[in-house]
SEMI-664044 format. One record per residue: residue in one letter; x, y, z of N, C-alpha, C in turn. Coordinates in steps of 0.05 Angstrom, whole numbers, padded with zeros to 5 digits. Atoms other than C-alpha are relative to their C-alpha. Example, Ala and Ser with C-alpha at 12.3 -4.5 7.8 and 13.67 -1.06 7.14 Angstrom:
<sites>
+------+--------+--------+--------+--------+--------+--------+--------+--------+--------+
: code :   n_px :   n_py :   n_pz :  ca_px :  ca_py :  ca_pz :   c_px :   c_py :   c_pz :
+------+--------+--------+--------+--------+--------+--------+--------+--------+--------+
:    A :  00018 : -00024 :  00000 :  00246 : -00090 :  00156 :  00018 :  00024 :  00000 :
:    S : -00016 : -00024 : -00001 :  00273 : -00021 :  00143 : -00015 :  00022 :  00014 :
+------+--------+--------+--------+--------+--------+--------+--------+--------+--------+
</sites>
This chain:
<sites>
+------+--------+--------+--------+--------+--------+--------+--------+--------+--------+
: code :   n_px :   n_py :   n_pz :  ca_px :  ca_py :  ca_pz :   c_px :   c_py :   c_pz :
+------+--------+--------+--------+--------+--------+--------+--------+--------+--------+
:    X : -00009 :  00011 : -00026 : -00515 :  02078 : -02272 : -00018 : -00022 :  00009 :
:    X :  00016 :  00022 : -00009 : -00538 :  02012 : -02244 : -00015 :  00007 :  00026 :
:    X :  00016 : -00005 : -00024 : -00591 :  02010 : -02190 :  00014 : -00010 :  00025 :
:    X : -00013 :  00007 : -00025 : -00567 :  02008 : -02118 : -00021 : -00009 :  00021 :
:    X :  00020 :  00008 : -00021 : -00603 :  01970 : -02062 :  00000 :  00020 :  00022 :
:    X :  00003 : -00019 : -00021 : -00630 :  02016 : -02009 :  00005 : -00013 :  00027 :
:    X : -00004 :  00013 : -00025 : -00626 :  01964 : -01954 :  00030 : -00005 :  00005 :
:    X : -00028 :  00005 : -00008 : -00561 :  01951 : -01916 :  00008 : -00028 : -00009 :
:    X : -00012 :  00025 :  00007 : -00518 :  01896 : -01943 :  00022 : -00006 :  00021 :
:    X : -00019 :  00004 : -00022 : -00482 :  01868 : -01882 :  00026 : -00011 : -00009 :
:    X : -00027 :  00010 :  00005 : -00408 :  01856 : -01883 :  00005 : -00024 :  00019 :
:    X : -00005 :  00024 : -00017 : -00394 :  01785 : -01859 :  00029 : -00007 : -00002 :
:    X : -00029 :  00007 :  00001 : -00325 :  01757 : -01842 :  00007 : -00015 : -00026 :
:    X : -00008 :  00011 :  00026 : -00288 :  01739 : -01906 :  00019 : -00024 :  00004 :
:    X : -00018 :  00022 :  00001 : -00254 :  01673 : -01920 :  00025 :  00009 : -00015 :
:    X : -00024 : -00006 :  00015 : -00183 :  01672 : -01947 : -00005 :  00001 : -00030 :
:    X :  00006 :  00001 :  00029 : -00211 :  01654 : -02015 : -00014 :  00026 : -00009 :
:    X :  00014 : -00024 :  00007 : -00258 :  01714 : -02014 :  00018 :  00024 :  00001 :
:    X : -00019 : -00022 : -00002 : -00203 :  01761 : -01992 :  00018 :  00000 : -00025 :
:    X : -00017 :  00002 :  00023 : -00159 :  01737 : -02049 : -00015 :  00008 : -00026 :
:    X :  00017 : -00006 :  00024 : -00216 :  01742 : -02100 : -00006 :  00030 : -00002 :
:    X :  00007 : -00028 :  00001 : -00231 :  01814 : -02081 :  00024 :  00017 : -00008 :
:    X : -00024 : -00016 :  00006 : -00159 :  01837 : -02092 :  00007 : -00002 : -00030 :
:    X : -00008 : -00002 :  00028 : -00137 :  01860 : -02160 :  00027 : -00014 : -00004 :
:    X : -00025 :  00015 :  00000 : -00068 :  01834 : -02144 :  00000 : -00017 :  00026 :
:    X : -00001 :  00017 : -00023 : -00047 :  01783 : -02092 :  00001 :  00016 :  00026 :
:    X : -00001 : -00016 : -00025 : -00063 :  01810 : -02022 :  00024 : -00006 :  00017 :
:    X : -00023 :  00005 : -00018 : -00004 :  01819 : -01975 : -00010 : -00015 :  00025 :
:    X :  00007 :  00015 : -00025 : -00005 :  01770 : -01917 :  00013 :  00013 :  00024 :
:    X : -00010 : -00011 : -00024 :  00004 :  01795 : -01847 :  00015 : -00022 :  00016 :
:    X : -00011 :  00023 : -00015 :  00017 :  01728 : -01812 :  00014 :  00009 :  00026 :
:    X : -00012 : -00010 : -00025 :  00028 :  01763 : -01746 : -00019 :  00019 :  00014 :
:    X :  00015 : -00019 : -00015 :  00005 :  01817 : -01699 : -00003 :  00027 : -00016 :
:    X :  00004 : -00026 :  00011 : -00022 :  01886 : -01717 :  00014 :  00021 :  00017 :
:    X : -00014 : -00021 : -00015 :  00021 :  01946 : -01698 : -00017 :  00025 :  00001 :
:    X :  00015 : -00024 : -00004 : -00019 :  02003 : -01669 :  00018 :  00022 :  00010 :
:    X : -00013 : -00023 : -00011 :  00005 :  02073 : -01654 : -00020 :  00017 :  00015 :
:    X :  00017 : -00019 : -00013 : -00022 :  02124 : -01606 : -00008 :  00022 : -00020 :
:    X :  00010 : -00020 :  00019 : -00062 :  02179 : -01640 :  00021 :  00021 : -00006 :
:    X : -00019 : -00020 :  00009 : -00018 :  02226 : -01680 : -00016 :  00025 : -00010 :
:    X :  00016 : -00024 :  00009 : -00046 :  02298 : -01687 :  00007 :  00009 : -00028 :
:    X : -00006 : -00007 :  00028 : -00012 :  02302 : -01755 : -00017 : -00014 : -00020 :
:    X :  00016 :  00016 :  00019 : -00059 :  02251 : -01786 : -00021 :  00017 : -00015 :
:    X :  00020 : -00016 :  00015 : -00115 :  02301 : -01803 :  00013 :  00017 : -00022 :
:    X : -00013 : -00017 :  00020 : -00065 :  02345 : -01840 :  00009 : -00017 : -00024 :
:    X : -00006 :  00018 :  00023 : -00042 :  02285 : -01882 : -00024 : -00005 : -00016 :
:    X :  00025 :  00003 :  00015 : -00114 :  02272 : -01900 : -00007 :  00024 : -00016 :
:    X :  00008 : -00025 :  00015 : -00127 :  02345 : -01919 :  00018 :  00004 : -00024 :
:    X : -00018 : -00003 :  00023 : -00065 :  02346 : -01963 : -00008 : -00017 : -00023 :
:    X :  00007 :  00019 :  00021 : -00085 :  02284 : -02001 : -00028 :  00007 : -00012 :
:    X :  00028 : -00007 :  00010 : -00159 :  02306 : -02005 :  00001 :  00024 : -00018 :
:    X : -00002 : -00024 :  00017 : -00140 :  02373 : -02034 :  00010 : -00007 : -00028 :
:    X : -00010 :  00009 :  00026 : -00100 :  02340 : -02089 : -00021 : -00016 : -00016 :
:    X :  00021 :  00016 :  00013 : -00157 :  02292 : -02103 : -00022 :  00018 : -00012 :
:    X :  00021 : -00018 :  00010 : -00208 :  02348 : -02109 :  00008 :  00014 : -00026 :
:    X : -00009 : -00012 :  00025 : -00166 :  02381 : -02162 : -00002 : -00018 : -00024 :
:    X :  00001 :  00019 :  00022 : -00164 :  02318 : -02203 : -00028 : -00010 : -00007 :
:    X :  00027 :  00011 :  00003 : -00238 :  02300 : -02194 : -00021 :  00022 : -00005 :
:    X :  00019 : -00021 :  00005 : -00270 :  02365 : -02215 : -00021 : -00006 : -00021 :
:    X :  00019 :  00007 :  00021 : -00305 :  02330 : -02272 : -00022 : -00018 :  00009 :
:    X :  00020 :  00019 : -00010 : -00347 :  02285 : -02227 : -00010 :  00010 :  00027 :
:    X :  00010 : -00007 : -00027 : -00393 :  02299 : -02168 :  00012 : -00020 :  00020 :
:    X : -00014 :  00018 : -00020 : -00357 :  02273 : -02107 :  00001 :  00013 :  00027 :
:    X : -00004 : -00009 : -00027 : -00346 :  02279 : -02033 :  00023 : -00016 :  00012 :
:    X : -00023 :  00013 : -00012 : -00283 :  02262 : -01993 : -00001 :  00004 :  00030 :
:    X :  00002 : -00001 : -00029 : -00285 :  02245 : -01919 :  00024 : -00015 :  00013 :
:    X : -00020 :  00014 : -00016 : -00233 :  02225 : -01867 : -00015 : -00019 :  00018 :
:    X :  00014 :  00020 : -00015 : -00256 :  02160 : -01836 :  00020 : -00018 :  00014 :
:    X : -00018 :  00019 : -00013 : -00228 :  02103 : -01795 :  00013 :  00012 :  00025 :
:    X : -00010 : -00008 : -00026 : -00188 :  02108 : -01731 :  00018 :  00024 :  00000 :
:    X : -00017 : -00024 :  00001 : -00139 :  02162 : -01755 : -00017 :  00025 : -00001 :
:    X :  00017 : -00023 :  00001 : -00199 :  02208 : -01760 : -00012 :  00007 :  00027 :
:    X :  00012 : -00003 : -00027 : -00216 :  02202 : -01686 :  00022 :  00007 :  00020 :
:    X : -00020 : -00007 : -00020 : -00173 :  02241 : -01636 : -00001 : -00019 :  00024 :
:    X : -00005 :  00017 : -00024 : -00145 :  02199 : -01578 : -00005 : -00029 : -00005 :
:    X :  00004 :  00029 :  00006 : -00157 :  02133 : -01614 :  00025 : -00012 : -00012 :
:    X : -00023 :  00013 :  00013 : -00099 :  02086 : -01628 : -00007 : -00011 : -00027 :
:    X :  00006 :  00008 :  00027 : -00092 :  02066 : -01700 :  00025 : -00010 : -00014 :
:    X : -00021 :  00005 :  00019 : -00049 :  02035 : -01753 :  00007 :  00026 : -00014 :
:    X : -00007 : -00026 :  00013 : -00011 :  02092 : -01788 : -00009 :  00000 : -00030 :
:    X :  00012 :  00001 :  00026 : -00057 :  02084 : -01848 : -00024 :  00019 : -00001 :
:    X :  00022 : -00020 :  00002 : -00102 :  02142 : -01868 : -00023 : -00011 : -00016 :
:    X :  00024 :  00010 :  00014 : -00171 :  02116 : -01885 : -00015 :  00024 : -00011 :
:    X :  00014 : -00021 :  00013 : -00206 :  02160 : -01935 : -00025 : -00012 : -00014 :
:    X :  00025 :  00009 :  00013 : -00277 :  02155 : -01964 : -00005 :  00020 : -00023 :
:    X :  00007 : -00015 :  00023 : -00292 :  02179 : -02034 : -00028 : -00010 : -00010 :
:    X :  00026 :  00008 :  00012 : -00365 :  02179 : -02057 : -00003 :  00013 : -00027 :
:    X :  00005 : -00008 :  00027 : -00384 :  02185 : -02130 : -00027 : -00010 : -00008 :
:    X :  00026 :  00010 :  00008 : -00449 :  02174 : -02168 :  00000 : -00030 : -00005 :
:    X : -00001 :  00028 :  00007 : -00427 :  02105 : -02192 :  00029 : -00010 :  00004 :
:    X : -00027 :  00009 : -00005 : -00366 :  02073 : -02160 :  00009 : -00023 : -00018 :
:    X : -00007 :  00021 :  00019 : -00370 :  02016 : -02211 :  00011 :  00011 : -00026 :
:    X : -00011 : -00013 :  00024 : -00351 :  02066 : -02265 :  00029 :  00009 :  00006 :
:    X : -00028 : -00005 : -00008 : -00276 :  02061 : -02252 :  00013 :  00021 : -00018 :
:    X : -00013 : -00019 :  00019 : -00258 :  02101 : -02314 : -00005 :  00029 :  00008 :
:    X :  00008 : -00027 : -00008 : -00291 :  02162 : -02282 :  00020 :  00011 :  00021 :
:    X : -00017 : -00011 : -00021 : -00241 :  02167 : -02225 :  00027 : -00014 :  00003 :
:    X : -00025 :  00014 : -00005 : -00186 :  02114 : -02225 :  00023 :  00012 : -00016 :
:    X : -00023 : -00013 :  00014 : -00142 :  02145 : -02281 :  00009 :  00026 :  00013 :
:    X : -00007 : -00026 : -00012 : -00145 :  02213 : -02247 :  00015 : -00004 :  00026 :
:    X : -00013 :  00005 : -00026 : -00124 :  02184 : -02180 :  00026 : -00015 : -00003 :
:    X : -00026 :  00014 :  00006 : -00069 :  02140 : -02210 :  00022 :  00021 : -00004 :
:    X : -00020 : -00022 :  00004 : -00035 :  02206 : -02228 :  00010 :  00011 :  00026 :
:    X : -00008 : -00010 : -00026 : -00031 :  02221 : -02154 :  00014 : -00022 :  00016 :
:    X : -00014 :  00022 : -00013 :  00001 :  02154 : -02137 : -00018 : -00021 :  00012 :
:    X :  00019 :  00020 : -00010 : -00062 :  02115 : -02119 : -00002 : -00024 : -00020 :
:    X :  00002 :  00024 :  00017 : -00068 :  02043 : -02145 : -00025 : -00016 :  00009 :
:    X :  00023 :  00016 : -00006 : -00132 :  02002 : -02149 :  00009 : -00027 :  00010 :
:    X : -00009 :  00025 : -00012 : -00123 :  01942 : -02103 : -00024 : -00019 :  00007 :
:    X :  00023 :  00017 : -00007 : -00194 :  01917 : -02085 : -00024 :  00008 : -00017 :
:    X :  00024 : -00005 :  00016 : -00256 :  01909 : -02127 : -00021 : -00020 :  00011 :
:    X :  00021 :  00016 : -00011 : -00321 :  01884 : -02094 : -00027 :  00009 : -00012 :
:    X :  00025 : -00009 :  00014 : -00379 :  01893 : -02144 : -00025 : -00009 :  00015 :
:    X :  00024 :  00010 : -00014 : -00427 :  01851 : -02101 : -00006 :  00015 :  00026 :
:    X :  00003 : -00014 : -00025 : -00418 :  01896 : -02040 :  00002 :  00030 : -00005 :
:    X :  00002 : -00028 :  00006 : -00441 :  01966 : -02059 :  00019 :  00010 : -00021 :
:    X : -00020 : -00008 :  00020 : -00392 :  01966 : -02118 :  00024 :  00013 :  00014 :
:    X : -00022 : -00011 : -00017 : -00338 :  01979 : -02065 :  00027 : -00004 : -00015 :
:    X : -00027 :  00000 :  00010 : -00269 :  01996 : -02090 :  00019 :  00011 :  00021 :
:    X : -00021 : -00011 : -00017 : -00204 :  02009 : -02052 :  00024 :  00006 : -00017 :
:    X : -00026 : -00008 :  00012 : -00144 :  02047 : -02079 :  00019 :  00006 :  00023 :
:    X : -00020 : -00003 : -00021 : -00079 :  02050 : -02040 :  00023 :  00017 : -00010 :
:    X : -00024 : -00016 :  00006 : -00022 :  02099 : -02037 :  00020 : -00003 :  00023 :
:    X : -00021 :  00003 : -00020 :  00044 :  02089 : -02001 :  00017 :  00025 :  00002 :
:    X : -00019 : -00021 : -00003 :  00096 :  02137 : -01975 : -00012 :  00027 :  00006 :
:    X :  00013 : -00025 : -00007 :  00054 :  02191 : -01942 :  00015 :  00016 :  00021 :
:    X : -00016 : -00016 : -00020 :  00109 :  02215 : -01895 :  00002 : -00015 :  00026 :
:    X : -00006 :  00014 : -00025 :  00131 :  02198 : -01825 : -00024 : -00006 :  00017 :
:    X :  00023 :  00005 : -00017 :  00062 :  02202 : -01793 : -00020 : -00019 : -00013 :
:    X :  00019 :  00017 :  00014 :  00024 :  02163 : -01846 :  00015 : -00017 : -00021 :
:    X : -00015 :  00017 :  00018 :  00055 :  02103 : -01880 : -00014 : -00004 : -00026 :
:    X :  00015 :  00004 :  00024 : -00001 :  02095 : -01930 : -00029 :  00011 :  00004 :
:    X :  00028 : -00008 :  00000 : -00073 :  02113 : -01948 : -00016 : -00022 : -00013 :
:    X :  00020 :  00017 :  00013 : -00132 :  02068 : -01962 : -00024 :  00018 : -00008 :
:    X :  00022 : -00016 :  00010 : -00183 :  02103 : -02005 : -00024 : -00018 : -00008 :
:    X :  00024 :  00016 :  00005 : -00252 :  02070 : -02002 : -00018 :  00017 : -00018 :
:    X :  00018 : -00014 :  00019 : -00297 :  02088 : -02061 : -00027 : -00014 :  00000 :
:    X :  00027 :  00011 : -00002 : -00372 :  02079 : -02054 : -00019 :  00020 : -00014 :
:    X :  00020 : -00019 :  00011 : -00435 :  02108 : -02087 : -00012 :  00017 :  00021 :
:    X :  00012 : -00019 : -00018 : -00462 :  02169 : -02054 : -00028 : -00009 :  00008 :
:    X :  00027 :  00007 : -00011 : -00522 :  02154 : -02009 : -00003 : -00029 :  00007 :
:    X :  00003 :  00028 : -00007 : -00509 :  02079 : -02000 :  00002 : -00003 :  00030 :
:    X :  00001 :  00004 : -00029 : -00519 :  02050 : -01931 :  00027 : -00003 :  00013 :
:    X : -00027 :  00002 : -00012 : -00445 :  02035 : -01920 :  00012 :  00027 :  00005 :
:    X : -00010 : -00028 : -00005 : -00429 :  02109 : -01928 : -00012 :  00011 :  00026 :
:    X :  00014 : -00009 : -00024 : -00481 :  02125 : -01875 :  00012 : -00013 :  00024 :
:    X : -00011 :  00015 : -00022 : -00453 :  02071 : -01830 :  00028 :  00009 :  00007 :
:    X : -00028 : -00009 : -00006 : -00380 :  02093 : -01836 :  00001 :  00027 :  00013 :
:    X :  00000 : -00026 : -00011 : -00396 :  02165 : -01821 : -00013 :  00001 :  00028 :
:    X :  00013 :  00002 : -00027 : -00443 :  02148 : -01763 :  00019 : -00011 :  00020 :
:    X : -00019 :  00013 : -00018 : -00390 :  02104 : -01732 :  00023 :  00020 :  00008 :
:    X : -00021 : -00021 : -00005 : -00336 :  02158 : -01739 : -00010 :  00021 :  00019 :
:    X :  00010 : -00022 : -00017 : -00380 :  02212 : -01709 : -00007 : -00010 :  00028 :
:    X :  00005 :  00011 : -00027 : -00401 :  02167 : -01651 :  00026 : -00001 :  00016 :
:    X : -00026 :  00002 : -00014 : -00328 :  02154 : -01633 :  00011 :  00027 :  00007 :
:    X : -00010 : -00027 : -00005 : -00312 :  02228 : -01638 : -00014 :  00013 :  00024 :
:    X :  00016 : -00015 : -00020 : -00367 :  02248 : -01589 : -00006 : -00016 :  00025 :
:    X :  00006 :  00016 : -00023 : -00375 :  02189 : -01541 :  00025 : -00012 :  00011 :
:    X : -00026 :  00009 : -00011 : -00315 :  02177 : -01496 : -00002 : -00029 :  00009 :
:    X :  00003 :  00028 : -00008 : -00343 :  02111 : -01469 :  00003 : -00019 : -00023 :
:    X : -00002 :  00017 :  00023 : -00351 :  02080 : -01537 :  00028 :  00002 : -00013 :
:    X : -00027 : -00003 :  00011 : -00284 :  02108 : -01559 :  00019 : -00018 :  00016 :
:    X : -00017 :  00017 : -00016 : -00250 :  02073 : -01500 : -00006 : -00029 : -00004 :
:    X :  00008 :  00028 :  00006 : -00289 :  02009 : -01513 :  00013 : -00010 : -00025 :
:    X : -00011 :  00008 :  00026 : -00266 :  02008 : -01585 :  00031 : -00001 :  00002 :
:    X : -00029 :  00000 : -00003 : -00194 :  02026 : -01566 :  00009 : -00025 :  00014 :
:    X : -00007 :  00024 : -00015 : -00192 :  01969 : -01516 : -00002 : -00025 : -00017 :
:    X :  00004 :  00023 :  00018 : -00219 :  01920 : -01567 :  00022 : -00001 : -00021 :
:    X : -00021 : -00001 :  00020 : -00168 :  01942 : -01619 :  00026 : -00009 :  00012 :
:    X : -00025 :  00008 : -00012 : -00110 :  01934 : -01571 :  00000 : -00030 :  00006 :
:    X :  00001 :  00029 : -00006 : -00133 :  01865 : -01549 :  00003 : -00017 : -00025 :
:    X : -00002 :  00015 :  00025 : -00143 :  01840 : -01620 :  00026 :  00003 : -00014 :
:    X : -00025 : -00005 :  00013 : -00079 :  01871 : -01644 :  00022 : -00019 :  00010 :
:    X : -00020 :  00018 : -00012 : -00040 :  01824 : -01598 : -00002 : -00029 : -00009 :
:    X :  00004 :  00026 :  00012 : -00068 :  01763 : -01634 :  00014 : -00001 : -00027 :
:    X : -00013 :  00004 :  00026 : -00038 :  01734 : -01697 : -00022 : -00004 : -00022 :
:    X :  00020 :  00001 :  00022 : -00076 :  01744 : -01763 :  00014 : -00006 : -00027 :
:    X : -00012 :  00006 :  00027 : -00064 :  01717 : -01833 : -00001 :  00024 : -00018 :
:    X :  00004 : -00024 :  00016 : -00093 :  01778 : -01867 : -00009 :  00023 :  00018 :
:    X :  00010 : -00023 : -00014 : -00107 :  01848 : -01843 : -00030 :  00000 :  00001 :
:    X :  00029 :  00001 :  00001 : -00179 :  01837 : -01864 : -00011 : -00018 :  00023 :
:    X :  00009 :  00017 : -00022 : -00184 :  01781 : -01812 : -00002 :  00016 :  00026 :
:    X :  00000 : -00017 : -00023 : -00166 :  01832 : -01758 : -00024 :  00019 : -00001 :
:    X :  00023 : -00018 :  00003 : -00218 :  01881 : -01785 : -00026 : -00014 :  00005 :
:    X :  00024 :  00015 : -00004 : -00271 :  01827 : -01787 : -00005 : -00007 :  00029 :
:    X :  00003 :  00008 : -00028 : -00257 :  01808 : -01715 : -00011 :  00023 :  00017 :
:    X :  00011 : -00023 : -00014 : -00279 :  01878 : -01694 : -00030 :  00004 : -00005 :
:    X :  00027 : -00004 :  00009 : -00348 :  01869 : -01724 : -00020 :  00001 :  00023 :
:    X :  00019 :  00001 : -00022 : -00384 :  01853 : -01658 :  00000 :  00026 :  00015 :
:    X : -00001 : -00025 : -00015 : -00360 :  01914 : -01621 : -00008 :  00024 : -00017 :
:    X :  00009 : -00021 :  00018 : -00371 :  01958 : -01682 : -00031 :  00000 : -00001 :
:    X :  00029 :  00002 :  00002 : -00443 :  01933 : -01688 : -00013 :  00011 :  00026 :
:    X :  00011 : -00010 : -00025 : -00456 :  01947 : -01614 :  00001 :  00030 :  00002 :
:    X : -00003 : -00029 :  00000 : -00430 :  02018 : -01620 : -00019 :  00013 : -00019 :
:    X :  00018 : -00012 :  00019 : -00471 :  02031 : -01682 : -00029 : -00002 :  00009 :
:    X :  00027 :  00002 : -00011 : -00534 :  02005 : -01648 : -00006 :  00022 :  00019 :
:    X :  00004 : -00022 : -00019 : -00524 :  02055 : -01592 : -00002 :  00027 : -00015 :
:    X :  00000 : -00026 :  00015 : -00510 :  02111 : -01642 : -00027 :  00004 : -00014 :
:    X :  00026 : -00002 :  00013 : -00574 :  02096 : -01680 : -00023 :  00005 :  00020 :
:    X :  00020 : -00004 : -00021 : -00614 :  02093 : -01615 :  00003 :  00026 :  00015 :
:    X : -00005 : -00025 : -00014 : -00583 :  02156 : -01589 :  00006 : -00004 :  00030 :
:    X : -00005 :  00007 : -00027 : -00563 :  02120 : -01525 :  00028 :  00006 :  00008 :
:    X : -00027 : -00004 : -00011 : -00503 :  02129 : -01479 :  00014 : -00027 :  00002 :
:    X : -00016 :  00024 : -00002 : -00446 :  02079 : -01475 :  00002 : -00009 :  00029 :
:    X : -00001 :  00008 : -00028 : -00452 :  02078 : -01399 :  00011 :  00021 :  00018 :
:    X : -00009 : -00021 : -00019 : -00427 :  02114 : -01337 :  00027 :  00011 : -00006 :
:    X : -00026 : -00010 :  00005 : -00357 :  02120 : -01364 :  00001 :  00020 : -00023 :
:    X :  00001 : -00019 :  00022 : -00380 :  02162 : -01424 :  00002 :  00028 :  00009 :
+------+--------+--------+--------+--------+--------+--------+--------+--------+--------+
</sites>
């Protein structure tokens, strides 16, 4: 397994060329607004169903599966896309997990070797409450895994930051974006502020 940097590798806004280069196939263009839904209490069950199937297929490799993203946070509006996090010893070793997950309907769509060997697999048709799933694959212990889980847990426990993030999502969703990644990148500032408070153990303010 290749060595992993222990320091955080910041995610900076991606250009159209970088977005296209990271995709295994041509990325779909949004060219419009983002459609958000109010929190659906069925989303955790969709995650659990898919995670259980994945665990059966991945018994040959050390792994962990977590529900992340907005669908993992009660009361938070979200796109009907279940974000999942899979950690393995070496996410660059695609042969260790991609074939097993392809059998469940997941397809490799993003490959970013320069950014924690990040991979994304996608599955469509998860039922009426979840249109699709994005499975992020990262090496266990890398800083992005810590960051994703810290952000999720902060939103689950701090009502002020949850409202702040929800308001930012709604505002940005009404703008027009070429790619969905552009919308995600536009949230970077509010995400960073929330993570700073989570790391410091501070409150989001009187509304929390």
